N, C-alpha and C positions, 0 to 999 in steps of 0.2 A: 587124243584131244590136242596134244601139242602140235601134231601134224596139221590138224584142221585149223588151228590158230595161225600157223605159219602160212598155210594156203590162203586163208582169208586176208591176211595182211598183205601178202604179195599180190593178190588179185586187185587190191586197191590201187597199187602203184604200177600195175601193168598197163593200165589205161589212165594216165594221170589227168588228162583233160576231163574224162568222164567223172572221175572222183572229185576233181576240183569243182565241177558244176554242182554235183550233189552236195558236197560239203558247203559250198557257197550258199545254196538254198537254205540250209539249216542255219548257217551263220547269219545271213541277212534277216531271217525270221527272228532269231534271238536279238539282234540289234534293234529291230523294229519294236518288238515287245518291250525290251528294256527301256528304250527311249520314250515310248508313249507312257508306260507306267511310271517312269521317273518324272515325267512332266505332270501327270495326274497327281501323284503323291506330293510333288513339290508345290503345286498350286494349292492343294488341300492344307499342307503344312503352313504355307504362307498365310492363308486365310485364318487358320487357328492361331498362329503367332500374332496376327494383327489383332484378333479379338483379345487375346491374353495380354499383350503388351499395351494396347491402347484403351482397354476397357476394364475387364473384370479381374485380370490376374489369374493365376492358377486356381485359387480358392479364396474365399472371404469369410471372415468372422463378422456376424451381424447380430443385432438384437433380434430375438425370435419373431417379432412382429414386423420387422422392417421390410422384408421382401414382399409381404402382402400389402402393407401400407407404408410406403417410403416417406415418412415425415420426420421432422426434427424431434418430435416427441418420442420417437422410437430409436434414438441414437443410443448406442451401447456405452456402458461405462468401461473405459479402458484402464482398468485398475490392476492390482497385484495378482488377482486370480487369473486373469487372461495372460498376463506376462509370465507367470509361473508355468502355465501349461505350454506356452510357446517355447520357453526355455527348455522344457523337458524334451521337446522334439527339435531342438536346434540343429541336430545333425542332418535332418531332412530339409529344414527351411533355409533357403538362401538369404532372403531378407524380407522385411515387411514394409508395406506402404500404407501409412495411416492417412485417412481422408475424412473430412466432414463437409457435406455439401447439401445445398437446399436451393429451392427456387425463390428468386427475388426479382424485384423491379430495379432496373438501373436507369438513371436519368441524368441529363445535363440540360440546363435551361428548360425548354419546353419539350424536349425529346425524351421519350421513355420506351423501354422495351424489356421483355422478360428475359432473364439470364439465369444460368446456374452458377452460383457462387460456391467455389470449392476451396477449402483450406488444405494446403499441401506442405510437405517438406521437400523443397526443390531437389535436394541431393538424392532422395529415394525415387522421386518421379523421373529424374534423369536416368537413373539406373534401370528403371522399368521401361520407359518409352522415349528417353532422350528429349524431354520436353523443351529444354533450353535451346536445342538446335533449331526450333521453330521460330525463334525470336527474330523479328524483322526490324524492330525499332526498340530503343531503350535497352534495359537489362533486367535479368531475373532478380527477384528479391532474395534476401537471406532469411533464415528463420526468425531473426530479431527485427526485421524491417516491418513497416506498417503501411506500405503502399500496394496498389493492385496491379496485376498484369492481366490484360484483356485480349480477347481474340480479335482478329482483324475485322470480321464482320460486325462485331459490336462497336468497334471504333468507327467504322464507316457509317453505320446507321445512326449513331449518336453524335457524329461529327466531333469525335474526341481525338486528341493527339497526346503524345507523351508530354507530361507536365500539367495537363488539365486535370480537373477534379470531377469525379462522378459521385452521385448519391445512390446508395444501395438501401433498399427497404424490403423487408420480408418478415417472416415469422420465426422467432427463435424457439428455444426449448421451453416446453410447458407454458405456451401462450405468451411468452415474452416477445416484445417487439424488437426485431432486429433492424437497426438503422445505423448508418454511418456514412461519413464523407471520406473518400479515399483519392489520393493523387494517383494518376496513371503513370506507372514507371516503365512499362514496356508493352509491346504489342506482339502477339503470336499469330502465325498463319497455319491453319490446319487444312488438310486436303479434304476432309469430310465436312460438307456444308453444315451439318447439324452441330458440329463442334465449333466451326468457325463463326457461326452466327449467335452463339449464346454463352460461351465460356468466359468466366471471370475467375481469376485466381487470387487468393490471399495467403499469406503465411499461416500455417496451421494454428499457431497460438493466437494470432489476431482473429482468425475466423471463429475459433472457439469463443473468444470474447464477444465477437459480433453476434453470434447466435445464442449468447448467454448459456453456453454448454461447456464449461471447463472440464477437462479430462474426459470428454466424450467424443466419439467418432460415429459417423453413420456407417462406415465400413472399414474394416482392416484387411487390406489385401495381403495375401501371402504368396510369395514366389518361391518355387523349389528348383533344385538343380536338375532333377530327373522327373519328367512329367509322369513317368510310370508310378511314382510314389504318391501321386495325388489322391487316388481313391482310398488307399490305406491310411494316409495322413488325415484325410477328412474324417474318416470313421474314428480314428484315435482321438482327434481333437474334440469331436462331438461327444465321445464317451467321457472324456475328462472334464469338459465344461458342463456347467449346470444347464441342462436342456430346457429348464423353465425360463431362462433368461437369454441364452445364447444359441445361435444357429450357425452351423458351418456349411457353406454352400460351395460346390465346385463350379467351374465355369460352365459345365454342361447344364447344371441346374439353374444357373443364372441366365443362360441364353438358350432356352428350350427351342425357340423358333429357328435359331441358327443350327442347332443340333439336328432338328428335323430336316432342314435343308441339306445338311451334310449326308444324312441317311438316304434321302432321295437321290442325291448325287452319287452316292456309293452304289445304289441299285443300278443307276444308269451306267456307271463305270463297269460293274460286273457284266451287264448285258453287252457293252461295247467290247469287253475283254473276250467274251465267248465268241463274238463275231470275228474278232481279230484272230483267235486261235483256230477257228474254222477256216478262215482265209489262208492262214499260215499252213494248216494241215493239208489243204488242197494244193498249195504251192509245192510243198515237199512231195506230196503224192504224185504230182505230175512229173517231177524230176525222177522219182523212183521208177515210175512206169517206163519212162524213156530209157533209163538204164537197164531195166529188165528186158525190154524187147530188143535191145541191142545184143543181149547175151543169150537169147533163147537157143540159138544154134550151138553155142558153147555148152549150155546145160544139156542139150540133147546128146552131144558127142560124149560128154562126161558120163552120163547115165548109160549110154550104149556100150562103153568100154568097161563097165563094171562098178562105177561109183554108186553107192547106195543113195536112195532118195533122202533118207534121214541124214546121211553125212553131208549131202549137198545143201539140205535145208539148214543144217547147223552152220555151214560155211556162210550162207546168205545171211543168217541171223547175226553171225559175228561181224560180217562186213557192215551190216546196218548199225551194230553197236559201235564199231570203230568210227564210222562216218558221223553218227549222232554225237558221239563224245567229242570228236575233233571239231565238228561244226559248232556245238554249243560252247565249248571252251574258247574257241577263237571268237565267237559272238560275244561272249561275256567280256573278253579282253578288249575287243574293238568297241563294244557298247560302253564300257567304262570310260574309254578315251573320249568318245563322243559326248557322253553325259557329263563327264567332269569338265569338259570345255564349255558346255552349255551351262553348267552349274556356276562356273566362273564368269561367263558372259551370257547371262539370261537374255531371252528374246524380249525386246522392248516393244510395247504396243503403242499404236497411235489411233487417232480418230475416235469414233463413238465407243469402241471397245475400251480404249484407255479411259474415257470419261466415266464409263460404268465402273471400272476398277477404282478410280479415284473417289467416286461417290460412296463406295464401300470402305473408304479409308485405306486402300491397299495401293502399293506401288504398281504402276501399270506395266507389269512384266509377266512373262511366262517363266516361273521359277522351276528349277529341276532339283530333284533329290538324289543324293548319292548314298542313301541308306543301304547297307549290305543286303537286307532281306529282299530288295527289289531284284538284284542280280541273281541271288540264289534261287528265289522262287520262280522267276521267269525262265532262268536257265533250266530248272527242273521240269517246268511245264513243256518247254520246247523239246527237251530231251525225251520226255514221255511220248509226246506227239510223234516225234521222229521215229521212235521205236515201234509205236503202234502202226504207223503207216509203213514202216519198213518190214512188217510181218507179211505184207502182200506177196513179195517174192517167195517167202517161205511157203505160203499156202499154194502159190502157183507151181512150185516144184512138185508137190504131191499130186497135182492134177495134170501135169505136163504129159503130152503125147510125145514119146521119145522119137518115134519115126518122123512125125511131122516137124518137130523142132529141129532135128538133125539136118533136114532138107532146107531149112531157111537160110 
């Protein structure tokens, strides 16, 4: 066996150009697969991160009826019971983001429009979605202030500037009237039109007073360090909280339409991946056939001087193994360099495609992922494809006509 290994290795470098072409076909196949899958995974991660950071968080604690009927009457009581359960799992929880929000009318003079008035703690919102960085005028409030910060679209439609006063009118907790006059202290700009045209923010304590709902929240967002802990943490929190009053929802449960869209997209990706692997397989196969027919005379001479077919087949199999391993390994290294550069310098989109991304509240870029499983999995797939295709010369050896091959 040692002799066969030596022969196989020496055969590779006896014709360096031929070996380089074959290795290159495997290497470029690996680079292509890694780059495309990195882009697909990176874009998916970007979309999920956008949903988590700008909307739902990893999971939420809500009143058991709030998801079906999101009204102020179904705001949860954020008391000692909830705080004790959260403290129990503090090792898994990175931080929490308390919010209270409801639909109201905002007006100035004769101008009126519907808005979502949300009570927040700026420090936690900044940690979750960097809200303060969207400020284009004025400044963000502190927890003890009593002025409002509004979205740019609301300011434009009501013709409001920093320093002006708006009137908010809505429904508070248990039928109470929510009404108040608030000075505008800042203006935010959102990329998502739905947010930009209706968001109004108040300090959490002020918003609870406005809605006549002290110590109550419509949703308590929970952020974790490791997204893989979300399903287990959600089950544990739900088990420890009184299910008659509280519900724990993951972002997938809160955004079922988006999850369905991701699943449909994953099916498309799997189909695309199979097409890619078929194209890659035929590319490698073409190179292997070229290499084989260059060596038919060599094979015929070796068999005619006494080398057994099984031994020649083993040599061909070992050559395929070496070529596949070298090609995949070099492809992973080169693919990592390409993907890492694209990870640091993502492709920026322009035109209609950029507008579509902005409409979804996402930065208009093609993001790339450098998750290790991409390189490992794609490398294994290409390696297996190369090995399978490389078995063709082995099969050819057992069917080879020695006399005819020796004359080529």
